[in-house]
C-alpha positions in Angstrom: 24.0 -24.0 45.7 24.1 -26.6 48.4 24.2 -30.0 46.8 21.1 -32.2 47.5 21.9 -35.3 45.5 25.7 -34.9 45.0 26.3 -34.3 48.7 29.7 -36.0 48.5 31.0 -32.9 46.9 30.2 -31.0 50.1 30.9 -33.7 52.7 34.0 -35.8 52.2 33.7 -39.4 53.2 29.9 -39.5 53.0 30.1 -42.9 51.3 31.1 -44.2 54.8 28.1 -45.2 56.9 29.4 -43.4 60.1 30.0 -40.2 58.2 26.6 -40.4 56.6 24.9 -40.9 59.9 26.9 -38.1 61.5 25.5 -35.8 58.9 21.8 -36.7 59.5 21.7 -39.9 57.6 18.8 -42.3 58.2 17.1 -39.7 60.5 14.3 -39.2 57.9 14.0 -43.0 57.6 13.7 -43.4 61.4 11.0 -40.7 61.5 9.1 -42.3 58.6 9.1 -45.8 60.0 8.4 -45.0 63.6 6.0 -42.1 63.4 4.4 -41.7 59.9 1.8 -43.6 57.9 2.6 -44.5 54.3 -0.1 -42.1 53.1 1.6 -39.2 55.0 4.9 -39.9 53.4 3.3 -39.9 49.9 1.6 -36.6 50.7 4.9 -35.0 51.6 6.5 -36.2 48.4 3.5 -35.0 46.4 3.6 -31.5 48.1 7.4 -31.2 47.3 6.8 -31.2 43.6 9.5 -33.8 43.0 9.3 -35.2 39.5 10.9 -38.3 38.1 14.5 -37.7 37.1 14.8 -40.7 34.8 13.3 -39.0 31.7 9.5 -38.7 31.8 9.4 -36.1 34.6 6.2 -37.6 36.1 5.3 -36.4 39.6 6.8 -38.9 42.0 4.2 -38.7 44.8 1.4 -39.0 42.4 3.0 -42.2 40.9 3.2 -43.7 44.4 -0.4 -42.9 45.1 -1.5 -44.9 42.0 -0.7 -48.3 43.6 -3.8 -50.5 43.6 -5.1 -51.0 47.2 -5.6 -54.2 49.1 -3.2 -56.5 47.3 -1.2 -59.3 49.0 2.2 -57.9 48.0 3.8 -54.7 46.9 7.3 -54.0 45.4 9.6 -51.0 44.7 12.2 -51.2 42.0 14.9 -48.7 41.4 15.8 -48.2 37.7 19.6 -47.9 37.8 20.0 -49.2 34.3 21.4 -45.9 33.0 21.8 -46.8 29.4 21.0 -43.4 27.7 23.9 -42.0 25.7 25.5 -39.2 27.6 24.0 -40.1 30.9 26.4 -40.9 33.8 24.8 -39.3 36.9 23.3 -42.4 38.6 26.6 -44.2 38.6 28.3 -41.2 40.5 25.4 -41.2 43.0 25.7 -44.9 43.7 29.5 -44.8 44.0 29.9 -41.6 46.0 26.6 -41.1 47.9 25.3 -44.6 48.2 23.6 -44.4 51.6 21.4 -41.5 50.7 20.3 -43.4 47.7 19.6 -46.5 49.7 17.7 -44.5 52.3 15.5 -43.0 49.6 14.8 -46.5 48.2 13.9 -47.6 51.7 11.6 -44.7 52.3 9.9 -45.4 49.0 9.4 -49.0 50.0 7.8 -48.0 53.3 5.4 -45.6 51.5 4.5 -48.4 49.1 4.0 -50.9 51.9 6.7 -53.1 50.2 8.5 -55.7 52.1 11.0 -56.3 49.3 12.8 -53.7 47.1 15.2 -54.2 44.2 17.9 -52.0 42.6 18.1 -53.0 38.9 21.5 -52.1 37.5 22.9 -52.3 34.0 25.1 -55.4 33.5 28.3 -53.3 33.2 27.9 -52.2 36.8 28.9 -55.5 38.2 31.8 -54.1 40.3 29.5 -51.3 41.7 26.8 -53.9 42.5 29.2 -55.8 44.7 30.1 -52.6 46.5 26.4 -51.8 47.0 25.8 -55.2 48.4 28.4 -54.5 51.0 26.7 -51.2 51.8 23.3 -52.9 52.1 24.8 -55.4 54.6 26.2 -52.5 56.7 22.8 -50.9 56.8 21.2 -54.2 57.8 23.7 -54.7 60.5 22.7 -51.3 62.0 19.1 -52.5 62.3 17.6 -50.4 59.4 16.7 -53.5 57.3 15.4 -56.9 58.2 12.5 -57.9 60.5 10.6 -55.5 62.7 12.8 -52.5 61.9 13.3 -50.2 64.9 10.5 -52.0 66.7 8.0 -50.6 64.3 6.6 -53.9 63.0 7.7 -53.0 59.5 10.1 -55.4 57.7 12.1 -54.8 54.5 14.8 -56.5 52.4 16.9 -54.9 49.6 18.5 -56.7 46.7 20.7 -55.6 43.8 20.0 -57.2 40.4 22.2 -57.0 37.3 20.7 -56.9 33.8 22.6 -57.8 30.7 23.4 -54.4 29.3 20.3 -53.9 27.2 19.1 -50.3 26.6 15.5 -51.5 26.3 15.6 -52.6 29.9 15.6 -48.9 30.9 11.9 -49.0 29.9 10.1 -49.9 33.1 8.0 -52.8 31.9 11.0 -54.4 30.0 13.0 -53.9 33.2 10.3 -55.9 35.2 10.3 -58.6 32.6 14.1 -58.9 32.9 13.9 -58.9 36.7 11.5 -61.8 36.5 14.1 -63.7 34.5 12.3 -63.3 31.1 13.4 -61.7 27.9 13.7 -57.9 28.4 10.9 -56.7 26.1 8.2 -54.1 26.9 4.8 -55.2 28.0 1.6 -53.9 26.4 0.0 -51.2 28.6 -2.4 -51.1 30.3 -2.1 -52.6 32.9 0.5 -50.3 34.3 3.1 -51.4 36.9 1.1 -49.6 39.7 -1.6 -52.2 39.1 0.3 -55.2 37.8 4.0 -54.8 37.9 6.6 -57.2 39.3 5.1 -60.7 39.6 1.8 -59.1 38.6 1.7 -57.2 41.9 1.5 -53.4 42.4 5.0 -51.9 41.8 6.6 -48.5 42.0 9.5 -48.0 39.6 11.7 -44.9 40.1 15.0 -43.7 39.0 18.2 -43.5 41.1 18.4 -39.7 41.2 14.7 -39.4 42.0 15.0 -41.6 45.1 18.1 -39.9 46.3 16.1 -36.6 46.7 13.6 -38.3 49.0 15.6 -38.3 52.3 16.3 -34.6 52.1 12.7 -33.8 51.3 11.5 -35.8 54.3 14.2 -34.3 56.5 13.7 -30.6 55.6 10.1 -30.5 54.3 8.2 -30.1 51.1 8.3 -26.2 51.2 12.1 -26.2 51.5 12.3 -28.3 48.3 9.7 -26.4 46.4 11.7 -23.2 47.0 14.4 -24.5 44.7 13.9 -24.6 41.0 10.7 -23.3 39.3 7.0 -23.5 40.5 6.3 -26.5 38.1 9.8 -28.1 38.1 10.9 -28.1 41.7 14.3 -28.9 43.1 17.7 -29.4 41.6 18.7 -31.6 38.7 22.0 -33.3 37.9 23.0 -32.2 34.4 25.3 -34.6 32.6 27.4 -32.4 30.3 29.5 -33.9 27.5 30.6 -33.5 23.9 32.3 -30.3 22.7 32.6 -28.5 26.0 35.7 -27.4 28.0 34.6 -29.0 31.3 32.4 -32.1 30.8 31.0 -33.8 33.9 28.0 -33.9 36.2 26.7 -30.6 37.5 23.8 -30.3 40.1 21.9 -27.0 39.5 18.5 -25.7 40.3 15.9 -26.5 37.6 15.4 -23.4 35.5 19.0 -22.3 34.8 19.4 -21.6 31.1 21.4 -23.6 28.6 23.7 -20.6 28.3 24.5 -20.7 32.0 25.2 -24.5 32.0 27.3 -24.4 28.8 29.3 -21.2 29.3 29.2 -20.6 33.0 32.6 -20.9 34.7 31.2 -23.0 37.5 29.7 -25.3 34.9 30.8 -26.1 31.3 33.1 -23.2 30.7 32.4 -22.8 27.0 33.3 -24.6 23.8 36.9 -25.7 23.1 38.9 -23.5 20.8 36.3 -20.8 20.9 34.3 -22.6 18.2 30.7 -21.9 17.6 28.1 -24.2 19.1 25.9 -25.8 16.4 23.5 -28.2 18.2 22.3 -29.3 21.6 21.0 -32.7 22.6 19.2 -31.9 25.9 18.4 -35.6 26.7 21.0 -37.7 25.0 20.0 -39.5 21.8 16.3 -39.8 22.7 15.1 -36.2 22.3 15.1 -33.8 19.3 18.4 -31.9 18.6 18.0 -28.2 19.2 19.9 -25.6 17.1 22.1 -23.4 19.2 20.4 -20.2 18.5 20.3 -17.2 21.0 16.7 -18.0 21.9 17.5 -21.7 22.6 20.6 -20.8 24.7 18.4 -18.5 26.8 15.8 -21.2 27.4 15.3 -22.3 31.0 16.2 -25.9 31.7 13.0 -27.1 33.1 10.5 -29.7 31.9 8.0 -27.2 30.4 10.4 -24.7 28.8 12.5 -27.3 27.0 9.3 -28.9 25.7 8.1 -25.6 24.4 11.5 -25.1 22.6 10.8 -28.3 20.7 12.7 -31.0 22.7 12.6 -32.7 26.1 14.7 -32.2 29.2 14.5 -36.0 30.0 17.4 -37.1 32.1 19.3 -33.9 31.3 22.1 -35.8 29.5 23.3 -32.7 27.6 25.5 -33.4 24.6 27.0 -30.4 22.7 28.0 -30.4 19.0 30.1 -27.6 17.6 30.2 -26.1 14.1 32.5 -28.9 12.8 29.9 -31.6 13.2 27.9 -32.9 10.2 24.4 -33.5 11.6 23.7 -36.2 8.9 26.6 -38.1 10.4 25.5 -37.5 13.9 22.0 -38.8 13.1 23.6 -41.9 11.5 25.5 -42.6 14.8 22.4 -42.3 16.9 20.2 -44.4 14.6 22.9 -47.1 14.5 22.6 -47.2 18.3 18.8 -47.4 18.3 18.7 -50.1 15.6 21.1 -52.2 17.6 19.2 -51.8 20.8 15.7 -52.3 19.4 14.2 -55.5 21.0 12.4 -56.3 17.7 9.0 -56.9 19.4 7.0 -54.4 17.4 7.2 -54.0 13.7 7.4 -50.1 13.4 10.5 -50.0 15.6 12.2 -53.1 14.2 11.7 -52.2 10.6 11.8 -48.5 10.9 15.2 -48.3 12.6 16.5 -50.8 10.0 15.4 -48.7 7.1 16.4 -45.4 8.6 19.9 -46.8 9.2 20.2 -48.0 5.6 19.0 -44.7 4.1 21.4 -42.7 6.4 24.2 -45.0 5.3 23.5 -44.2 1.7 23.3 -40.5 2.4 26.6 -40.4 4.3 28.3 -42.5 1.6 27.4 -39.9 -1.0 25.2 -42.4 -2.9 21.9 -40.7 -2.3 19.6 -38.3 -4.1 17.1 -35.8 -2.9 14.3 -38.5 -3.0 16.3 -40.5 -0.4 16.1 -37.6 2.1 12.3 -37.5 1.6 12.2 -41.2 2.1 14.1 -40.9 5.3 11.6 -38.4 6.6 8.7 -40.5 5.5 10.0 -43.6 7.3 10.5 -41.7 10.5 7.1 -40.0 10.4 5.4 -43.4 9.8 6.9 -44.6 13.1 5.6 -41.7 15.2 2.8 -42.9 17.6 2.9 -46.5 16.4 5.6 -48.1 18.5 5.0 -50.3 21.6 7.4 -48.4 23.8 9.4 -45.2 23.9 12.5 -46.6 22.2 10.9 -46.5 18.7 9.5 -43.0 19.4 12.9 -41.8 20.6 14.7 -43.2 17.5 12.9 -40.8 15.2 13.9 -37.7 17.2 17.5 -37.3 15.8 16.3 -37.8 12.3 13.3 -35.5 12.2 15.0 -32.8 14.2 18.2 -32.8 12.1 16.1 -32.8 8.9 14.2 -29.8 10.2 17.0 -27.8 11.6 20.1 -28.9 9.6 18.8 -29.9 6.2 21.8 -28.4 4.5 24.0 -31.0 6.1 22.0 -33.7 4.3 21.9 -31.9 0.9 25.7 -31.5 0.9 25.9 -35.3 0.6 23.5 -35.7 -2.3 24.6 -36.6 -5.8 21.9 -34.5 -7.4 22.5 -31.5 -5.2 25.9 -30.8 -6.6 26.2 -27.7 -8.8 26.3 -28.6 -12.5 29.7 -28.2 -14.2 30.3 -24.8 -15.6 29.4 -24.4 -19.3 32.3 -23.6 -21.6 32.5 -19.9 -22.5 30.6 -19.0 -25.7 32.9 -18.5 -28.7 33.0 -14.9 -29.9 30.8 -14.2 -32.9 32.6 -14.3 -36.3 33.5 -10.8 -37.7 31.9 -10.1 -41.1 34.4 -10.0 -44.0 33.6 -6.4 -44.8 34.4 -5.5 -41.2 37.7 -7.4 -41.4 38.7 -5.4 -44.5 37.9 -2.2 -42.6 40.0 -3.2 -39.6 43.0 -4.2 -41.8 42.8 -0.9 -43.7 43.3 1.0 -40.5 42.5 4.7 -40.6 
């Protein structure tokens, strides 16, 4: 298919402003600013069926329409934190197709009536942030940013902001706290950002990939976009494929392709190294349940509804593959160690739950656990469900509960009391009665 987000794969040099403009760049933005009302832009994005590409999959236009009316200021913030294990799509977009991303952010700002927009990036992206600052300066020099843009009366400034490499700041309210210079911890909701976001003003928070779709939607129309993907999951999605796969990388594909197509298709993953059997699939990095690689799962369409019905979440589509050599109890340990380290500690269920899950998993993987420890692990995880302040705590139980459900044998293989008892010595033959011994000795 034609790339929508990863257009640099079709158009060499699109990271240069002149090349981008020569290929229709900023035409949608010009149209929006000079001839459309903010409500009209929102209606087009609503009609397109575009859903958030950061994980939740919430309808983008609907999110924009939630902004509280008649407030003195509005903000748009792009979430480019990209801290989910196995996710590396947003970085490629910002590096290789930066102007389309910036145009999408600018269109979103106009739709939100925002005079200021921010791109919040993870701390490790400091080199990329410097390059984006240069791109923003180029855009401003062409008259697309600043005061009275294109004579429309609309003014806008864009800024990049680096976090400090905290996974928790991928959660939108923690991101806003960090952007305000505070400790990156989630806020209690409600109120939601659409009402009281950045500096307590109505704020739109969208993902990098989400916004990069917007210029193409405005340029070609909602019906064009809806024709791609499925009726409820419109458009294309960048799938981040990693783990035990022959061709890892980012692949943009229509929503609704199957796991089998993505993993084994020659234009995508190309199968499992060494011809090994696939054991488990993580559809959304560490934050969604692990799926067993059954025939039914492999034939599941990769859209938001179908993956949920299969027992997991599509999320950001950071697909990590685990072959038959992987011990799922070990894999769960690795993921829980990550979540325990990244927990902000604000709410007790997450702070204490990740701590105890890690300790029990350590005991299991060290071969020092008994069957009761596996039950304890499941109990701790279940006690966290629905009780955490933000999604991090809820995400952390996914690898534990799903691996216990689908790969319990991997846990039992570690247990001290699951080992087979030592074989009993063979019973001694019964003693031969004396009369019989005399008979045998006498022969015939």
